[in-house]
C-alpha positions, 0 to 999 in steps of 0.5 A: 706355687701351687700347680694352679698357678702354675697352670694359670702362669702357663696359660697367660704365656700363650703368644696371642695369634693362637688364641684368635686362630682358635676363635675363627675355628670355633666360628667357622664350625658354628658357622658350617653346623649352621649351615648344615641346619638350614639346608636339613630343614629345607631338605626336609620342607622338600622332602615333606612335599615330596612326601605329600606329592607322591601320596597325592599321586598315589592316591590319583593312582588309585582314583584311576586304578578305581576309574579303570576298574570302572570301565573295564568292568562296566565294557560292553567288550569282554577283556582277558588279560592270558598267561600261559593260556590262563585267564589270571583277569577277566572284567564282568562283561567276560564273565557274564558272556561265557556263564561264570563267575569272576573269581571260577574264571579267576587261573581257569584254562580259556580252554573252557571257552571252544566248542572242542578240542580242535578249535583250542588246538586250532586257535593256539597254532593260529594266533599265537605265531601271529602275536609273536610278530608284535601284529593284532590277531582277530578272528570270528568263532563260535565259542561255548557258555558255562551252560554249553550253549554256543554263542559267535564271538569276535576275538581281537587278541595282542600280545604284552611281549611280542617276545614271549606272548605266552607270558602275557595277551590282553584279549577282546570278546565280542558277542556277536549273535545277533548281527550273525542271526541278522545276516543269515537271515539276510541271506537266507532272505535272499537265497529265497530271493533269488531262488525265488527271481530264478524260478520266476525267471524259469518259470517264464521261460518254461512258460515261453517255450509251451507257448511258443512251440503250439504258436510256431505251428500256428504262424507257420500253418497259417503261411502254408494256410495263405498259399492254398486257393481261400474264398474271401471270407476264410481269408478274412479269418486267417488274415484275423488269426495271423495278426493275433498270432503276431500280437501274443507273440510279441506280448510273449515278447515283451513279459520275457524281455521285462523280466531279463531287464527287471533281475538284470539278466539282460546282456548286451551282444557287441557286432558290426553293423549299419544303421541303414540296415536298421532303416531298411528293417524299419521302413520294410517294417511300418510301411505299409502300415502307415501308408494304410492310414494315410500317414507319411513317414520319414526318416531324417539322418544328418550327414555325419551319422556314423556308417558303421556301429558296434553294439547290438544291432537287435536291442536298438533296433528293438527300441526304434519298432517299438517308438515307430509302432507307438507312433503309426497306432496312436497317429490318424493323420499327418506324420511320422518322422524318424530323427537321428543324429550325433551329439558327442564324437569321440575316439573310438565311440560315439554319443547318438541320439534319435528320436520319433515324432509323431502328429497323434492324440499326444500324451496328458500331463498327469501322464507323462510322468508314468508314461516308463512304468511298467503296465502304464498306458497313455490310455489305460480306461476300462474302454481304452482304444489302442491295446497293449500289454504298456510293457513296450516303454517300460522295455525300451527305457531299460534297453535305452539305460543299458545302452548308457543312455537316457530316454524321455518325452514331450507331448500335447493332448491332440497335438503329438508327441516326441520320443527322444533317446541316447544311446553310446556305441563304439565305432571301429573307426578313430575319424570318420572316412571321407564319402568318396568324390561322385563322379562329375556327372553325378555332382553337376545334377540339377534336381527338383524335388516335388512333394506337399509334405514340407518335411519329406522336401526339406530331408532331400534337400539336404540329402542332396546338399551334403551330395554337392547337388544343386536342388529344389523343391515345389508342393504340387505337380502344377508347380512343377510343369511351370518351373520345368518350363520356366527352366528351359527357357532360362537363357542361362540357368541350367534345366533340370536333369532329375525330378524326385517326385512323390506319388501320391499328392493332392489335385495331379498325383505323380503319374499325373505329373510324369505322365505331362512332363515325358509327353506333353512339355516341350522340353530340349532336356527331358528330364529323368524322374525317380518316383517315391511311393509307399503304394501297392506295387504292382498298381503303382508300376502299371501306371510308373511303366506307362508314364515313363518313369526312369526309377522308383524309392520306397519311402522312407527314403535313406540317403544311401537309397537315394544316392544308389538310385540316382547313381543308378541312372546317371552313373552307370560305371558306377552301378547298375541296380535299378531301384523297385519298389519291393514289399518285404513279403515280395522280395527273394527269401534266397539267394541262388547258392542254396535253391535246393540244398539239402538241409537235415531237421532235426526235431522230435515235435511232429507239428514243428516238423511239418511246419519246418518241412513244408516252409522249406520245402517249398522254398525249394530246400531239399528237407531230411528229418530226423526226429533226435540227436542221434538220427541226426547223427547217423543221416549225418554219416552217411548223407551230404547235408549243407546245413542242419536246423537243430532243435535243442531239447529232443529225447535219447540225444538232445540239440546241445550232446548233438553238436558237440558229437559233430563237432568233435566225434565225426569232425565237421567243423564247418557244417552250418548248425542253427538252433531252433528253440523257442528259449527267447533268452540270451544265454541260450543264444550265448551257450547254444554259439560257445557249443559251436553252432552257428546262429539261433532261430527262435521259435516260432520263426517267420519264414522269410527269418528262417530262409535268411538264416538259412542263406547266410551259412549255406555256401554250396553252389548251385545244385541240379534242378530235379524232376522239372528241371528247376527248384522255384524257390516262390512255388505254390502248392496247388491248390488243397480244394477238399471238395473235389473228394468225395466226403469218407468219415473218419478223413479228414481229406483238407489235412490230407490233403496238406500233407501231400502238399495240395495234390489230390491224385496223389492223395487218393492214391495214399487211401488206395494203399491205406486200404490195401495195406491195413485190413489186416493189421489189427490182426497182426498186432494182436497176433505179435501181443499174443506171442509177448513179441512187444517191440513188433505190435509197437512198430505196428502201431508205430507206423499205422499211426504215422501214415493214419496221420498222414491222410487226415484218420484221426480217429485211428492217429489218436488210438493207435496212438494210444496204444503205442505208449501202453506198448511201451509201457507195458500195460497189458491189460489196458492194451487189450481195450485200447486195441479193440478201440484201435481196431473199431475205428480202423474199420470203419475207416476201412469200409467208408475209404472202400465206400467211397470210389476213391479207389476207383479213380484212375490210379496215378502210377509211373508208367515207367517204360511209357516214359521217355528221359528228359532232355535236360536228364543229367547224372547228378540229378538223378544222383540228388533225385536217388538222394533224397529219396534215401532221407524219405526212406530213412525217415519213414516219409510217406513223401518217398511215393512221389520222390520216388515217382519223379526218379521214373522217367529219366530211367532206362528200359534196360532189363535190369532197371526196370524190375528194379525200380517197379520192384522198389515202388512195389515196396514204398507203397507197403510202407516198408521202407526196409527192404525198400531202402535195400533196393534203392542201393542196387539201383544206384549200384547198377547205375554207378551213381554212389551212395552211402549203404550205411542204412 
């Protein structure tokens, strides 16, 4: 048997089960292999898909990157990626902005864009700490281009990793040079506009000041001139001067107010005031004007109107004044009604509505829309009948808007107009205080109102009804007489206790009716009569006294006036006053507590000095004058002063500085200081009040305004009266009749008399003294000039100028002033010619005085020893006279002579006193005021009169 056969045999001997097992193993392997193959195929497919996706993603990324690059490179903002402050990537805009190529910027230091090393270092120190906090850094700064030019850039930076800001940060750069240029130009334009606006305001303020200063003299002198003897023609001319002066002042005020409103520089004051006080002022201001045109001026105020308000009373009054003035101007017949009511009441504020209704010419439809525009007028034609600047209503509109209100107008041509405005004011109380209960004697009254105007009837009935007073109204005197008789006959009706009657009624007027009521009607109870009138006070009072009228009311009537008058007649326990018709100019300008009060007038302008001094002295004040703040301080240290009138702009020391010295250095914190200035602006007023001044008056001023302010602040007791025993505050100076004097060439006698308060005898004495004391004045000046003594020659020229001005030697006054100025400026060659001109003018005046005969007139010198002291003499009166004389001597004031004469009658004939006094008069007569002052102090010491001896 072969091996093969043996092998086959062995194989055949293998069990069948083993064969089967191997078959299964082979099958399993095949299956696994097939599965793996399938898996590989599937994975390969998926892998191909993923590879395709990746390829697609890469393509998208490339597109996105390309798009991103396109956006970044074409951005209008420069972009940088910086590492360690080196440029790793920039866009085209940045390269263009900087003037470099993109290649040149790669890897370059950011230092190349800064103007200098300091800017580079400062930005790094400022920016990177902020980037380290994960914040965005922003700044604007000036950068440098490749060519060295500069541009403004806004920079924004952000760190990629805040923990390592230097490792990577992105910066955005925006060239804002054009924007900065525009902003700079706008800022410059704004500054120029503000400068121009300020220049305009300063110009207006300066022009206002410059115009007001001479206008103050015109108004003041007109007031003084009115107190002198005038012919009818002169009085007419004076009235026109005063009217024109006030019109000019109104225009100046309107221009200034309009400018302040236009520039937003007008501010409102806030203080407590009563509406009744404004109504009284308006009544005083307009009742005479309304009466002249035959108009009825009526006030209609609702009963719930607040008594006290907080706001700017002056500006409210200004608006009402303008509207009432226009209403009267444009109305020839009928009535003017000022109405006021509450629109809305809040906790501590009220919205009020005011209206002024007239029956005048009205406003056409085409004009009404522009009526509140500046320089707009209802009649703007070249032949217009009514004057005005056209600013009044524009100012009213501006003021009302500042008071959180609005203004409007309704009008019908030929029928009249109604101007209406609202304004908001604070009220001091949350709730309106109830009106105090009236006594039964008042509330039980039965009143008859008689007036031909139905509006007046309605207003009076409403007021009386509010006070729970029974009232009825009628339109004529005849109807009133019939009603009184019928009421007396009616058994179940109470007769009338009071008749309130108008004076001016058609048919039977008020006086005629009152006469019949009092003397003709057979009445068991004759009613009391209150007459309402706006007519001339003297005429009405004389007729009313004859008719037996019990009380008076000035139209327009306010509720408080009416109640006070009724109370004065029926409630004596509540009121002891009786209302009398009184014109504003007739009212006392000051109460007794300021009679003979001592006022220090600090003013450098001679004309303003003269105006204010004479006004004050005519009103009974004792006046001392200082030419500047420095002189004022010296006077305050030596004289007892009750009030100071302080000009603001003066040489050597102005009013502001002087006030600070008075308050701080002299410690006079309670001394009233009133600023006097031609600067009529609120900022000036505020500045004065902050400095410690008490009040403020604008030049030109009305005399009664000045007296009112002084009366408000002077708190001294009534001082002893001088000489005559009384200082009559309403005294009128002697008539200044220059015709009583000879015509003296070179002398303005009218001006000289004005300076002497119209005292012709005193003026003659001054002329005589001027002649005797100045025969060698020109030679003295020449001698001093030749000796090089400029101060002595200037002092002589100054003294001659002052005395020449007082006597009206106008040419001498002018030439002495020119020489004084030249001596001060040290102009020797020209001064010799000026002295020659002065010598010639002086010689002519001296010769004219000598030949005029005035020196032959008896001298009114004081014969001291022949006079007996007045029974009313007291040491205090003499002391006051000594103080006044001391002030005049210190001021080199020619009134020292007059003042010394008032002292003479009160001096005794003691041997030591009489010679001293004569010596004092002699020095005053020679205008040697310095030595006269020394003698005055010696005389005061002898008489034990305490005076401060500082000089």
